N, CA, C, O and CB atoms as a CASP TS submission, in Angstrom:
PFRMAT TS
TARGET T0000
AUTHOR 0000-0000-0000
METHOD Language model
MODEL 1
PARENT N/A
ATOM      1  N   UNK     1      -4.369  -8.583   8.444  1.00  0.00           N
ATOM      2  CA  UNK     1      -4.873  -7.032   8.085  1.00  0.00           C
ATOM      3  C   UNK     1      -5.867  -6.463   9.397  1.00  0.00           C
ATOM      4  O   UNK     1      -6.860  -7.050   9.827  1.00  0.00           O
ATOM      5  CB  UNK     1      -5.927  -7.052   6.439  1.00  0.00           C
ATOM      6  N   UNK     2      -5.473  -5.547   9.749  1.00  0.00           N
ATOM      7  CA  UNK     2      -6.079  -4.460  10.438  1.00  0.00           C
ATOM      8  C   UNK     2      -7.372  -4.549  11.014  1.00  0.00           C
ATOM      9  O   UNK     2      -8.377  -5.107  10.572  1.00  0.00           O
ATOM     10  CB  UNK     2      -6.125  -3.478   9.667  1.00  0.00           C
ATOM     11  N   UNK     3      -7.201  -3.924  12.051  1.00  0.00           N
ATOM     12  CA  UNK     3      -8.295  -4.236  12.649  1.00  0.00           C
ATOM     13  C   UNK     3      -8.743  -2.449  13.044  1.00  0.00           C
ATOM     14  O   UNK     3      -8.330  -1.814  14.014  1.00  0.00           O
ATOM     15  CB  UNK     3      -7.980  -5.475  13.996  1.00  0.00           C
ATOM     16  N   UNK     4      -9.886  -1.854  11.731  1.00  0.00           N
ATOM     17  CA  UNK     4     -10.074  -0.880  11.545  1.00  0.00           C
ATOM     18  C   UNK     4     -11.123  -0.494  12.340  1.00  0.00           C
ATOM     19  O   UNK     4     -11.585   0.576  11.942  1.00  0.00           O
ATOM     20  CB  UNK     4     -10.108  -0.737  10.457  1.00  0.00           C
ATOM     21  N   UNK     5     -11.832  -1.049  13.559  1.00  0.00           N
ATOM     22  CA  UNK     5     -12.557  -0.473  14.289  1.00  0.00           C
ATOM     23  C   UNK     5     -11.874   0.613  15.146  1.00  0.00           C
ATOM     24  O   UNK     5     -12.433   1.534  15.741  1.00  0.00           O
ATOM     25  CB  UNK     5     -13.163  -1.385  14.927  1.00  0.00           C
ATOM     26  N   UNK     6     -10.424   0.298  15.088  1.00  0.00           N
ATOM     27  CA  UNK     6      -9.761   1.535  15.844  1.00  0.00           C
ATOM     28  C   UNK     6      -9.260   2.771  15.500  1.00  0.00           C
ATOM     29  O   UNK     6      -8.401   3.380  16.137  1.00  0.00           O
ATOM     30  CB  UNK     6      -8.861   1.216  16.344  1.00  0.00           C
ATOM     31  N   UNK     7      -9.885   3.194  14.333  1.00  0.00           N
ATOM     32  CA  UNK     7      -9.332   4.206  13.284  1.00  0.00           C
ATOM     33  C   UNK     7     -10.264   4.686  13.318  1.00  0.00           C
ATOM     34  O   UNK     7     -11.095   4.079  12.643  1.00  0.00           O
ATOM     35  CB  UNK     7      -8.828   3.964  11.965  1.00  0.00           C
ATOM     36  N   UNK     8     -10.855   6.052  14.065  1.00  0.00           N
ATOM     37  CA  UNK     8     -11.459   7.160  13.613  1.00  0.00           C
ATOM     38  C   UNK     8     -11.762   8.086  12.487  1.00  0.00           C
ATOM     39  O   UNK     8     -12.629   8.960  12.499  1.00  0.00           O
ATOM     40  CB  UNK     8     -11.156   7.604  14.096  1.00  0.00           C
ATOM     41  N   UNK     9     -10.832   7.755  11.373  1.00  0.00           N
ATOM     42  CA  UNK     9     -10.833   8.068  10.244  1.00  0.00           C
ATOM     43  C   UNK     9     -11.837   7.455   9.067  1.00  0.00           C
ATOM     44  O   UNK     9     -12.317   7.968   8.056  1.00  0.00           O
ATOM     45  CB  UNK     9      -9.672   7.917  10.055  1.00  0.00           C
ATOM     46  N   UNK    10     -11.924   6.315   9.568  1.00  0.00           N
ATOM     47  CA  UNK    10     -13.137   5.296   8.445  1.00  0.00           C
ATOM     48  C   UNK    10     -14.405   4.733   9.277  1.00  0.00           C
ATOM     49  O   UNK    10     -14.426   4.604  10.501  1.00  0.00           O
ATOM     50  CB  UNK    10     -12.276   3.603   7.712  1.00  0.00           C
ATOM     51  N   UNK    11     -15.395   4.441   8.440  1.00  0.00           N
ATOM     52  CA  UNK    11     -16.236   3.675   9.176  1.00  0.00           C
ATOM     53  C   UNK    11     -16.910   2.624   8.731  1.00  0.00           C
ATOM     54  O   UNK    11     -17.314   2.989   7.627  1.00  0.00           O
ATOM     55  CB  UNK    11     -16.999   4.315   9.621  1.00  0.00           C
ATOM     56  N   UNK    12     -17.352   1.321   8.957  1.00  0.00           N
ATOM     57  CA  UNK    12     -18.283   1.081   8.409  1.00  0.00           C
ATOM     58  C   UNK    12     -19.675   0.484   8.780  1.00  0.00           C
ATOM     59  O   UNK    12     -19.977   0.200   9.939  1.00  0.00           O
ATOM     60  CB  UNK    12     -17.816   0.621   7.767  1.00  0.00           C
ATOM     61  N   UNK    13     -20.602   0.294   7.572  1.00  0.00           N
ATOM     62  CA  UNK    13     -21.985   0.378   7.591  1.00  0.00           C
ATOM     63  C   UNK    13     -22.268  -0.387   6.711  1.00  0.00           C
ATOM     64  O   UNK    13     -21.409  -0.357   5.829  1.00  0.00           O
ATOM     65  CB  UNK    13     -22.584   1.551   7.448  1.00  0.00           C
ATOM     66  N   UNK    14     -23.385  -1.344   6.434  1.00  0.00           N
ATOM     67  CA  UNK    14     -23.555  -2.059   6.178  1.00  0.00           C
ATOM     68  C   UNK    14     -24.749  -1.553   5.130  1.00  0.00           C
ATOM     69  O   UNK    14     -25.112  -2.338   4.255  1.00  0.00           O
ATOM     70  CB  UNK    14     -23.518  -2.813   7.147  1.00  0.00           C
ATOM     71  N   UNK    15     -25.318  -0.311   5.223  1.00  0.00           N
ATOM     72  CA  UNK    15     -25.807   0.291   4.990  1.00  0.00           C
ATOM     73  C   UNK    15     -25.500   1.065   3.414  1.00  0.00           C
ATOM     74  O   UNK    15     -26.176   1.298   2.412  1.00  0.00           O
ATOM     75  CB  UNK    15     -25.803   0.705   6.038  1.00  0.00           C
ATOM     76  N   UNK    16     -24.005   1.312   3.870  1.00  0.00           N
ATOM     77  CA  UNK    16     -22.988   2.522   3.197  1.00  0.00           C
ATOM     78  C   UNK    16     -21.825   1.141   2.579  1.00  0.00           C
ATOM     79  O   UNK    16     -21.191   0.297   3.212  1.00  0.00           O
ATOM     80  CB  UNK    16     -22.061   4.046   4.788  1.00  0.00           C
ATOM     81  N   UNK    17     -21.939   1.426   1.042  1.00  0.00           N
ATOM     82  CA  UNK    17     -21.208   0.267   0.096  1.00  0.00           C
ATOM     83  C   UNK    17     -21.113  -1.371   0.578  1.00  0.00           C
ATOM     84  O   UNK    17     -20.262  -2.170   0.190  1.00  0.00           O
ATOM     85  CB  UNK    17     -19.614   0.751  -0.068  1.00  0.00           C
ATOM     86  N   UNK    18     -22.050  -1.599   1.380  1.00  0.00           N
ATOM     87  CA  UNK    18     -22.143  -2.881   1.847  1.00  0.00           C
ATOM     88  C   UNK    18     -21.164  -3.167   2.903  1.00  0.00           C
ATOM     89  O   UNK    18     -21.165  -4.321   3.331  1.00  0.00           O
ATOM     90  CB  UNK    18     -22.014  -3.778   0.796  1.00  0.00           C
ATOM     91  N   UNK    19     -20.306  -2.309   3.416  1.00  0.00           N
ATOM     92  CA  UNK    19     -19.922  -2.396   5.114  1.00  0.00           C
ATOM     93  C   UNK    19     -18.603  -2.594   5.138  1.00  0.00           C
ATOM     94  O   UNK    19     -17.925  -2.983   6.089  1.00  0.00           O
ATOM     95  CB  UNK    19     -20.612  -3.638   6.043  1.00  0.00           C
ATOM     96  N   UNK    20     -18.115  -2.191   3.589  1.00  0.00           N
ATOM     97  CA  UNK    20     -17.064  -2.249   3.216  1.00  0.00           C
ATOM     98  C   UNK    20     -16.347  -0.964   3.973  1.00  0.00           C
ATOM     99  O   UNK    20     -16.913   0.116   3.808  1.00  0.00           O
ATOM    100  CB  UNK    20     -17.107  -2.357   1.784  1.00  0.00           C
ATOM    101  N   UNK    21     -15.208  -0.982   4.751  1.00  0.00           N
ATOM    102  CA  UNK    21     -14.178   0.547   5.514  1.00  0.00           C
ATOM    103  C   UNK    21     -14.162   1.568   4.111  1.00  0.00           C
ATOM    104  O   UNK    21     -13.766   1.496   2.948  1.00  0.00           O
ATOM    105  CB  UNK    21     -11.899   0.015   6.108  1.00  0.00           C
ATOM    106  N   UNK    22     -14.771   2.440   4.898  1.00  0.00           N
ATOM    107  CA  UNK    22     -14.582   3.513   3.634  1.00  0.00           C
ATOM    108  C   UNK    22     -14.430   4.934   4.554  1.00  0.00           C
ATOM    109  O   UNK    22     -15.067   5.021   5.604  1.00  0.00           O
ATOM    110  CB  UNK    22     -16.179   3.567   2.358  1.00  0.00           C
ATOM    111  N   UNK    23     -13.674   5.888   4.163  1.00  0.00           N
ATOM    112  CA  UNK    23     -13.280   6.898   4.814  1.00  0.00           C
ATOM    113  C   UNK    23     -14.730   7.875   5.215  1.00  0.00           C
ATOM    114  O   UNK    23     -15.618   8.162   4.413  1.00  0.00           O
ATOM    115  CB  UNK    23     -12.139   7.586   3.888  1.00  0.00           C
ATOM    116  N   UNK    24     -14.666   8.331   6.880  1.00  0.00           N
ATOM    117  CA  UNK    24     -15.777   8.861   7.609  1.00  0.00           C
ATOM    118  C   UNK    24     -16.460   9.991   6.674  1.00  0.00           C
ATOM    119  O   UNK    24     -15.737  10.832   6.139  1.00  0.00           O
ATOM    120  CB  UNK    24     -15.269   9.447   9.048  1.00  0.00           C
ATOM    121  N   UNK    25     -17.776  10.003   6.495  1.00  0.00           N
ATOM    122  CA  UNK    25     -18.651  10.641   5.342  1.00  0.00           C
ATOM    123  C   UNK    25     -18.432  10.829   4.472  1.00  0.00           C
ATOM    124  O   UNK    25     -18.581  11.939   3.961  1.00  0.00           O
ATOM    125  CB  UNK    25     -19.068  11.493   5.335  1.00  0.00           C
ATOM    126  N   UNK    26     -17.875   9.609   3.772  1.00  0.00           N
ATOM    127  CA  UNK    26     -17.886   9.429   2.115  1.00  0.00           C
ATOM    128  C   UNK    26     -18.271   8.132   1.728  1.00  0.00           C
ATOM    129  O   UNK    26     -18.986   7.503   2.508  1.00  0.00           O
ATOM    130  CB  UNK    26     -16.473   9.659   1.414  1.00  0.00           C
ATOM    131  N   UNK    27     -18.012   7.746   0.930  1.00  0.00           N
ATOM    132  CA  UNK    27     -18.273   6.563  -0.276  1.00  0.00           C
ATOM    133  C   UNK    27     -17.053   5.295  -0.771  1.00  0.00           C
ATOM    134  O   UNK    27     -17.020   4.171  -1.271  1.00  0.00           O
ATOM    135  CB  UNK    27     -18.531   7.508  -1.728  1.00  0.00           C
ATOM    136  N   UNK    28     -15.972   6.552  -0.146  1.00  0.00           N
ATOM    137  CA  UNK    28     -14.681   6.453  -0.601  1.00  0.00           C
ATOM    138  C   UNK    28     -14.183   5.198   0.019  1.00  0.00           C
ATOM    139  O   UNK    28     -14.656   5.174   1.156  1.00  0.00           O
ATOM    140  CB  UNK    28     -13.848   7.675  -0.280  1.00  0.00           C
ATOM    141  N   UNK    29     -13.278   3.894  -0.236  1.00  0.00           N
ATOM    142  CA  UNK    29     -13.263   2.846   0.319  1.00  0.00           C
ATOM    143  C   UNK    29     -11.797   3.023   0.746  1.00  0.00           C
ATOM    144  O   UNK    29     -11.223   3.878   0.071  1.00  0.00           O
ATOM    145  CB  UNK    29     -13.728   1.685  -0.492  1.00  0.00           C
ATOM    146  N   UNK    30     -11.071   2.461   1.653  1.00  0.00           N
ATOM    147  CA  UNK    30      -9.469   2.568   2.118  1.00  0.00           C
ATOM    148  C   UNK    30      -9.109   2.043   1.041  1.00  0.00           C
ATOM    149  O   UNK    30      -8.115   2.595   0.570  1.00  0.00           O
ATOM    150  CB  UNK    30      -8.829   1.810   3.476  1.00  0.00           C
ATOM    151  N   UNK    31      -9.733   0.713   0.109  1.00  0.00           N
ATOM    152  CA  UNK    31      -9.073   0.197  -0.170  1.00  0.00           C
ATOM    153  C   UNK    31      -8.499   0.908  -1.464  1.00  0.00           C
ATOM    154  O   UNK    31      -7.357   0.678  -1.862  1.00  0.00           O
ATOM    155  CB  UNK    31      -9.515  -0.885  -0.076  1.00  0.00           C
ATOM    156  N   UNK    32      -9.484   1.912  -2.186  1.00  0.00           N
ATOM    157  CA  UNK    32      -8.624   2.906  -3.462  1.00  0.00           C
ATOM    158  C   UNK    32      -7.339   3.276  -3.046  1.00  0.00           C
ATOM    159  O   UNK    32      -6.203   3.224  -3.516  1.00  0.00           O
ATOM    160  CB  UNK    32      -9.347   4.435  -3.853  1.00  0.00           C
ATOM    161  N   UNK    33      -8.020   3.772  -1.737  1.00  0.00           N
ATOM    162  CA  UNK    33      -6.815   4.819  -1.220  1.00  0.00           C
ATOM    163  C   UNK    33      -5.701   3.854  -1.721  1.00  0.00           C
ATOM    164  O   UNK    33      -5.099   4.286  -2.704  1.00  0.00           O
ATOM    165  CB  UNK    33      -6.719   5.250   0.702  1.00  0.00           C
ATOM    166  N   UNK    34      -5.252   2.508  -1.209  1.00  0.00           N
ATOM    167  CA  UNK    34      -4.159   2.291  -1.256  1.00  0.00           C
ATOM    168  C   UNK    34      -3.712   1.164  -2.604  1.00  0.00           C
ATOM    169  O   UNK    34      -2.612   0.664  -2.836  1.00  0.00           O
ATOM    170  CB  UNK    34      -3.920   1.930   0.107  1.00  0.00           C
ATOM    171  N   UNK    35      -5.004   1.010  -3.339  1.00  0.00           N
ATOM    172  CA  UNK    35      -4.678   0.769  -4.580  1.00  0.00           C
ATOM    173  C   UNK    35      -4.191   1.953  -5.719  1.00  0.00           C
ATOM    174  O   UNK    35      -3.575   1.573  -6.714  1.00  0.00           O
ATOM    175  CB  UNK    35      -5.773   0.128  -4.964  1.00  0.00           C
ATOM    176  N   UNK    36      -4.473   3.300  -5.538  1.00  0.00           N
ATOM    177  CA  UNK    36      -4.106   4.314  -6.153  1.00  0.00           C
ATOM    178  C   UNK    36      -2.484   4.641  -6.129  1.00  0.00           C
ATOM    179  O   UNK    36      -1.648   4.705  -7.031  1.00  0.00           O
ATOM    180  CB  UNK    36      -4.905   5.300  -5.625  1.00  0.00           C
ATOM    181  N   UNK    37      -2.408   4.824  -4.643  1.00  0.00           N
ATOM    182  CA  UNK    37      -1.102   4.547  -3.830  1.00  0.00           C
ATOM    183  C   UNK    37       0.081   3.111  -4.997  1.00  0.00           C
ATOM    184  O   UNK    37       1.059   3.289  -5.722  1.00  0.00           O
ATOM    185  CB  UNK    37      -1.868   3.718  -1.836  1.00  0.00           C
ATOM    186  N   UNK    38      -0.662   1.900  -4.635  1.00  0.00           N
ATOM    187  CA  UNK    38      -0.203   1.226  -5.360  1.00  0.00           C
ATOM    188  C   UNK    38       0.773   1.537  -6.825  1.00  0.00           C
ATOM    189  O   UNK    38       1.846   1.192  -7.320  1.00  0.00           O
ATOM    190  CB  UNK    38      -1.177   0.694  -5.446  1.00  0.00           C
ATOM    191  N   UNK    39      -0.229   2.297  -7.072  1.00  0.00           N
ATOM    192  CA  UNK    39      -0.190   2.391  -9.520  1.00  0.00           C
ATOM    193  C   UNK    39       0.575   3.979  -9.030  1.00  0.00           C
ATOM    194  O   UNK    39       0.350   4.936  -9.771  1.00  0.00           O
ATOM    195  CB  UNK    39      -2.874   2.688 -11.170  1.00  0.00           C
ATOM    196  N   UNK    40       1.159   4.123  -8.208  1.00  0.00           N
ATOM    197  CA  UNK    40       1.586   5.694  -8.275  1.00  0.00           C
ATOM    198  C   UNK    40       1.462   6.401  -7.599  1.00  0.00           C
ATOM    199  O   UNK    40       2.400   6.922  -6.995  1.00  0.00           O
ATOM    200  CB  UNK    40       1.247   6.367  -8.968  1.00  0.00           C
ATOM    201  N   UNK    41      -0.220   6.806  -7.380  1.00  0.00           N
ATOM    202  CA  UNK    41      -0.564   8.289  -7.113  1.00  0.00           C
ATOM    203  C   UNK    41       0.089   8.615  -5.872  1.00  0.00           C
ATOM    204  O   UNK    41       0.269   7.785  -4.982  1.00  0.00           O
ATOM    205  CB  UNK    41      -2.134   8.603  -7.002  1.00  0.00           C
ATOM    206  N   UNK    42       0.551  10.180  -5.789  1.00  0.00           N
ATOM    207  CA  UNK    42       0.842  10.337  -4.766  1.00  0.00           C
ATOM    208  C   UNK    42      -0.709  11.054  -3.451  1.00  0.00           C
ATOM    209  O   UNK    42      -1.758  11.573  -3.832  1.00  0.00           O
ATOM    210  CB  UNK    42       2.152  11.187  -5.160  1.00  0.00           C
ATOM    211  N   UNK    43      -0.387  10.868  -2.335  1.00  0.00           N
ATOM    212  CA  UNK    43      -1.145  11.623  -1.090  1.00  0.00           C
ATOM    213  C   UNK    43      -2.349  12.616  -1.638  1.00  0.00           C
ATOM    214  O   UNK    43      -3.576  12.559  -1.560  1.00  0.00           O
ATOM    215  CB  UNK    43       0.037  12.630  -0.177  1.00  0.00           C
ATOM    216  N   UNK    44      -1.388  13.585  -2.250  1.00  0.00           N
ATOM    217  CA  UNK    44      -2.445  15.092  -2.399  1.00  0.00           C
ATOM    218  C   UNK    44      -2.627  14.523  -4.007  1.00  0.00           C
ATOM    219  O   UNK    44      -3.517  15.292  -4.369  1.00  0.00           O
ATOM    220  CB  UNK    44      -1.487  17.230  -2.125  1.00  0.00           C
ATOM    221  N   UNK    45      -2.367  13.732  -5.098  1.00  0.00           N
ATOM    222  CA  UNK    45      -2.999  13.571  -5.967  1.00  0.00           C
ATOM    223  C   UNK    45      -4.865  12.782  -5.473  1.00  0.00           C
ATOM    224  O   UNK    45      -6.052  12.896  -5.781  1.00  0.00           O
ATOM    225  CB  UNK    45      -1.903  12.780  -6.843  1.00  0.00           C
ATOM    226  N   UNK    46      -4.080  12.118  -4.674  1.00  0.00           N
ATOM    227  CA  UNK    46      -5.575  10.932  -3.966  1.00  0.00           C
ATOM    228  C   UNK    46      -6.659  12.104  -3.484  1.00  0.00           C
ATOM    229  O   UNK    46      -7.733  12.271  -4.062  1.00  0.00           O
ATOM    230  CB  UNK    46      -5.021   9.654  -2.055  1.00  0.00           C
ATOM    231  N   UNK    47      -6.272  12.790  -2.483  1.00  0.00           N
ATOM    232  CA  UNK    47      -7.015  13.930  -1.897  1.00  0.00           C
ATOM    233  C   UNK    47      -7.782  14.593  -3.125  1.00  0.00           C
ATOM    234  O   UNK    47      -9.004  14.513  -3.252  1.00  0.00           O
ATOM    235  CB  UNK    47      -5.981  15.012  -1.121  1.00  0.00           C
ATOM    236  N   UNK    48      -7.271  14.997  -3.667  1.00  0.00           N
ATOM    237  CA  UNK    48      -7.218  15.596  -4.660  1.00  0.00           C
ATOM    238  C   UNK    48      -8.611  15.261  -5.545  1.00  0.00           C
ATOM    239  O   UNK    48      -9.650  15.888  -5.752  1.00  0.00           O
ATOM    240  CB  UNK    48      -5.932  15.284  -5.223  1.00  0.00           C
ATOM    241  N   UNK    49      -8.209  14.236  -5.867  1.00  0.00           N
ATOM    242  CA  UNK    49      -9.282  13.348  -6.455  1.00  0.00           C
ATOM    243  C   UNK    49     -10.669  12.646  -5.871  1.00  0.00           C
ATOM    244  O   UNK    49     -11.766  12.404  -6.375  1.00  0.00           O
ATOM    245  CB  UNK    49      -8.599  12.382  -6.824  1.00  0.00           C
ATOM    246  N   UNK    50     -10.296  12.515  -5.036  1.00  0.00           N
ATOM    247  CA  UNK    50     -11.662  12.509  -4.129  1.00  0.00           C
ATOM    248  C   UNK    50     -11.964  13.271  -3.169  1.00  0.00           C
ATOM    249  O   UNK    50     -11.643  12.863  -2.053  1.00  0.00           O
ATOM    250  CB  UNK    50     -11.869  11.489  -3.526  1.00  0.00           C
ATOM    251  N   UNK    51     -12.794  14.846  -3.284  1.00  0.00           N
ATOM    252  CA  UNK    51     -12.557  15.575  -2.669  1.00  0.00           C
ATOM    253  C   UNK    51     -13.625  15.783  -1.352  1.00  0.00           C
ATOM    254  O   UNK    51     -13.897  16.819  -0.747  1.00  0.00           O
ATOM    255  CB  UNK    51     -12.330  16.442  -3.513  1.00  0.00           C
ATOM    256  N   UNK    52     -14.078  14.513  -1.166  1.00  0.00           N
ATOM    257  CA  UNK    52     -14.510  14.220   0.396  1.00  0.00           C
ATOM    258  C   UNK    52     -13.864  13.774   1.368  1.00  0.00           C
ATOM    259  O   UNK    52     -14.193  13.829   2.553  1.00  0.00           O
ATOM    260  CB  UNK    52     -15.345  13.462   0.535  1.00  0.00           C
ATOM    261  N   UNK    53     -12.546  13.133   0.734  1.00  0.00           N
ATOM    262  CA  UNK    53     -11.629  12.777   1.489  1.00  0.00           C
ATOM    263  C   UNK    53     -10.774  13.850   2.159  1.00  0.00           C
ATOM    264  O   UNK    53     -10.377  14.673   1.334  1.00  0.00           O
ATOM    265  CB  UNK    53     -10.960  11.976   0.806  1.00  0.00           C
ATOM    266  N   UNK    54     -10.357  14.095   3.460  1.00  0.00           N
ATOM    267  CA  UNK    54      -9.750  14.803   3.990  1.00  0.00           C
ATOM    268  C   UNK    54      -8.184  14.284   4.032  1.00  0.00           C
ATOM    269  O   UNK    54      -7.970  13.106   4.316  1.00  0.00           O
ATOM    270  CB  UNK    54     -10.429  15.017   5.098  1.00  0.00           C
ATOM    271  N   UNK    55      -7.077  15.197   3.740  1.00  0.00           N
ATOM    272  CA  UNK    55      -5.804  14.658   4.035  1.00  0.00           C
ATOM    273  C   UNK    55      -5.379  14.050   5.442  1.00  0.00           C
ATOM    274  O   UNK    55      -4.752  13.024   5.706  1.00  0.00           O
ATOM    275  CB  UNK    55      -4.972  15.652   3.759  1.00  0.00           C
ATOM    276  N   UNK    56      -5.944  15.051   6.271  1.00  0.00           N
ATOM    277  CA  UNK    56      -6.092  14.480   7.545  1.00  0.00           C
ATOM    278  C   UNK    56      -6.291  12.847   8.079  1.00  0.00           C
ATOM    279  O   UNK    56      -5.744  12.145   8.929  1.00  0.00           O
ATOM    280  CB  UNK    56      -7.101  15.140   7.906  1.00  0.00           C
ATOM    281  N   UNK    57      -7.261  12.689   7.201  1.00  0.00           N
ATOM    282  CA  UNK    57      -7.707  11.022   6.925  1.00  0.00           C
ATOM    283  C   UNK    57      -7.038  10.760   6.516  1.00  0.00           C
ATOM    284  O   UNK    57      -6.429  10.211   7.433  1.00  0.00           O
ATOM    285  CB  UNK    57      -8.676  10.432   6.272  1.00  0.00           C
ATOM    286  N   UNK    58      -6.461  10.648   5.683  1.00  0.00           N
ATOM    287  CA  UNK    58      -5.407   9.730   4.790  1.00  0.00           C
ATOM    288  C   UNK    58      -4.419   9.863   5.747  1.00  0.00           C
ATOM    289  O   UNK    58      -4.336   8.730   6.220  1.00  0.00           O
ATOM    290  CB  UNK    58      -4.899  10.238   3.154  1.00  0.00           C
ATOM    291  N   UNK    59      -3.569  10.615   6.352  1.00  0.00           N
ATOM    292  CA  UNK    59      -2.152  10.522   7.026  1.00  0.00           C
ATOM    293  C   UNK    59      -2.568   9.343   8.323  1.00  0.00           C
ATOM    294  O   UNK    59      -1.807   8.718   9.061  1.00  0.00           O
ATOM    295  CB  UNK    59      -1.514  12.342   7.704  1.00  0.00           C
ATOM    296  N   UNK    60      -4.270   9.339   8.240  1.00  0.00           N
ATOM    297  CA  UNK    60      -4.645   8.982  10.077  1.00  0.00           C
ATOM    298  C   UNK    60      -4.565   7.379   9.551  1.00  0.00           C
ATOM    299  O   UNK    60      -4.277   6.456  10.313  1.00  0.00           O
ATOM    300  CB  UNK    60      -6.725   9.675  11.039  1.00  0.00           C
ATOM    301  N   UNK    61      -4.833   7.227   8.294  1.00  0.00           N
ATOM    302  CA  UNK    61      -5.040   5.910   8.019  1.00  0.00           C
ATOM    303  C   UNK    61      -3.538   5.094   7.138  1.00  0.00           C
ATOM    304  O   UNK    61      -3.278   3.911   6.920  1.00  0.00           O
ATOM    305  CB  UNK    61      -6.516   5.950   7.087  1.00  0.00           C
ATOM    306  N   UNK    62      -3.126   5.816   6.954  1.00  0.00           N
ATOM    307  CA  UNK    62      -1.357   5.538   6.493  1.00  0.00           C
ATOM    308  C   UNK    62      -0.911   5.423   8.028  1.00  0.00           C
ATOM    309  O   UNK    62      -0.303   4.403   8.352  1.00  0.00           O
ATOM    310  CB  UNK    62      -0.314   7.146   5.447  1.00  0.00           C
ATOM    311  N   UNK    63      -1.135   6.255   8.847  1.00  0.00           N
ATOM    312  CA  UNK    63      -0.204   5.667  10.062  1.00  0.00           C
ATOM    313  C   UNK    63      -0.621   4.880  11.346  1.00  0.00           C
ATOM    314  O   UNK    63      -0.023   4.592  12.382  1.00  0.00           O
ATOM    315  CB  UNK    63       0.433   6.750  10.628  1.00  0.00           C
ATOM    316  N   UNK    64      -2.291   4.567  10.720  1.00  0.00           N
ATOM    317  CA  UNK    64      -2.633   3.153  11.445  1.00  0.00           C
ATOM    318  C   UNK    64      -2.211   2.281  10.934  1.00  0.00           C
ATOM    319  O   UNK    64      -2.133   1.250  11.602  1.00  0.00           O
ATOM    320  CB  UNK    64      -3.844   2.745  11.612  1.00  0.00           C
ATOM    321  N   UNK    65      -1.828   2.261   9.789  1.00  0.00           N
ATOM    322  CA  UNK    65      -1.841   0.638   8.585  1.00  0.00           C
ATOM    323  C   UNK    65      -0.278   0.700   8.950  1.00  0.00           C
ATOM    324  O   UNK    65       0.189  -0.435   8.858  1.00  0.00           O
ATOM    325  CB  UNK    65      -2.392   0.776   6.225  1.00  0.00           C
ATOM    326  N   UNK    66       0.623   1.585   9.308  1.00  0.00           N
ATOM    327  CA  UNK    66       1.914   1.294   9.412  1.00  0.00           C
ATOM    328  C   UNK    66       2.319   0.902  11.014  1.00  0.00           C
ATOM    329  O   UNK    66       3.291   0.186  11.251  1.00  0.00           O
ATOM    330  CB  UNK    66       2.676   2.521   8.831  1.00  0.00           C
ATOM    331  N   UNK    67       1.564   1.390  11.949  1.00  0.00           N
ATOM    332  CA  UNK    67       1.495   1.213  13.592  1.00  0.00           C
ATOM    333  C   UNK    67       0.924  -0.695  13.339  1.00  0.00           C
ATOM    334  O   UNK    67       1.533  -1.624  13.871  1.00  0.00           O
ATOM    335  CB  UNK    67      -0.088   2.700  14.645  1.00  0.00           C
ATOM    336  N   UNK    68      -0.216  -0.872  12.512  1.00  0.00           N
ATOM    337  CA  UNK    68      -0.649  -2.132  12.501  1.00  0.00           C
ATOM    338  C   UNK    68       0.471  -3.264  12.287  1.00  0.00           C
ATOM    339  O   UNK    68       0.620  -4.299  12.937  1.00  0.00           O
ATOM    340  CB  UNK    68      -1.651  -2.173  11.501  1.00  0.00           C
ATOM    341  N   UNK    69       1.188  -2.803  11.242  1.00  0.00           N
ATOM    342  CA  UNK    69       2.448  -3.420  10.380  1.00  0.00           C
ATOM    343  C   UNK    69       3.624  -4.191  11.557  1.00  0.00           C
ATOM    344  O   UNK    69       4.121  -5.300  11.756  1.00  0.00           O
ATOM    345  CB  UNK    69       3.338  -1.899   9.398  1.00  0.00           C
ATOM    346  N   UNK    70       3.669  -2.756  12.159  1.00  0.00           N
ATOM    347  CA  UNK    70       4.729  -3.178  13.056  1.00  0.00           C
ATOM    348  C   UNK    70       4.318  -3.818  13.931  1.00  0.00           C
ATOM    349  O   UNK    70       4.872  -4.917  13.911  1.00  0.00           O
ATOM    350  CB  UNK    70       5.434  -2.317  13.589  1.00  0.00           C
ATOM    351  N   UNK    71       3.331  -3.693  15.051  1.00  0.00           N
ATOM    352  CA  UNK    71       2.909  -4.690  15.739  1.00  0.00           C
ATOM    353  C   UNK    71       3.088  -5.976  15.637  1.00  0.00           C
ATOM    354  O   UNK    71       3.348  -6.676  16.615  1.00  0.00           O
ATOM    355  CB  UNK    71       1.997  -4.609  15.764  1.00  0.00           C
ATOM    356  N   UNK    72       2.930  -6.573  14.051  1.00  0.00           N
ATOM    357  CA  UNK    72       2.739  -7.853  13.798  1.00  0.00           C
ATOM    358  C   UNK    72       3.806  -8.279  13.280  1.00  0.00           C
ATOM    359  O   UNK    72       3.675  -9.467  12.985  1.00  0.00           O
ATOM    360  CB  UNK    72       1.729  -8.135  13.091  1.00  0.00           C
ATOM    361  N   UNK    73       5.322  -7.664  12.898  1.00  0.00           N
ATOM    362  CA  UNK    73       6.242  -7.520  12.814  1.00  0.00           C
ATOM    363  C   UNK    73       7.239  -7.545  14.331  1.00  0.00           C
ATOM    364  O   UNK    73       8.409  -7.918  14.256  1.00  0.00           O
ATOM    365  CB  UNK    73       6.100  -6.562  12.043  1.00  0.00           C
ATOM    366  N   UNK    74       6.864  -7.275  15.166  1.00  0.00           N
ATOM    367  CA  UNK    74       7.239  -7.902  16.383  1.00  0.00           C
ATOM    368  C   UNK    74       7.246  -8.883  17.132  1.00  0.00           C
ATOM    369  O   UNK    74       8.077  -9.258  17.959  1.00  0.00           O
ATOM    370  CB  UNK    74       7.026  -7.569  16.880  1.00  0.00           C
ATOM    371  N   UNK    75       5.722  -9.534  16.629  1.00  0.00           N
ATOM    372  CA  UNK    75       5.707 -10.587  17.250  1.00  0.00           C
ATOM    373  C   UNK    75       6.572 -11.829  16.708  1.00  0.00           C
ATOM    374  O   UNK    75       6.569 -12.897  17.321  1.00  0.00           O
ATOM    375  CB  UNK    75       4.450 -10.822  17.354  1.00  0.00           C
TER
END
């Protein structure tokens, strides 16, 4: 699992969604992004469906996850 504390596109606040990792300034969890992508949605559809989420935030989250996985594979 990635250490999301190092990704500036997301935040976790116990007062917001019980501390679930969400896109900064929203109540949209990053799990929602991954669930929609898994179901076949595109990044552009996701941003359209969740107007508070910026395309740059989604790109940053996806790149962070890719980088986190790359580090795990090298180990």
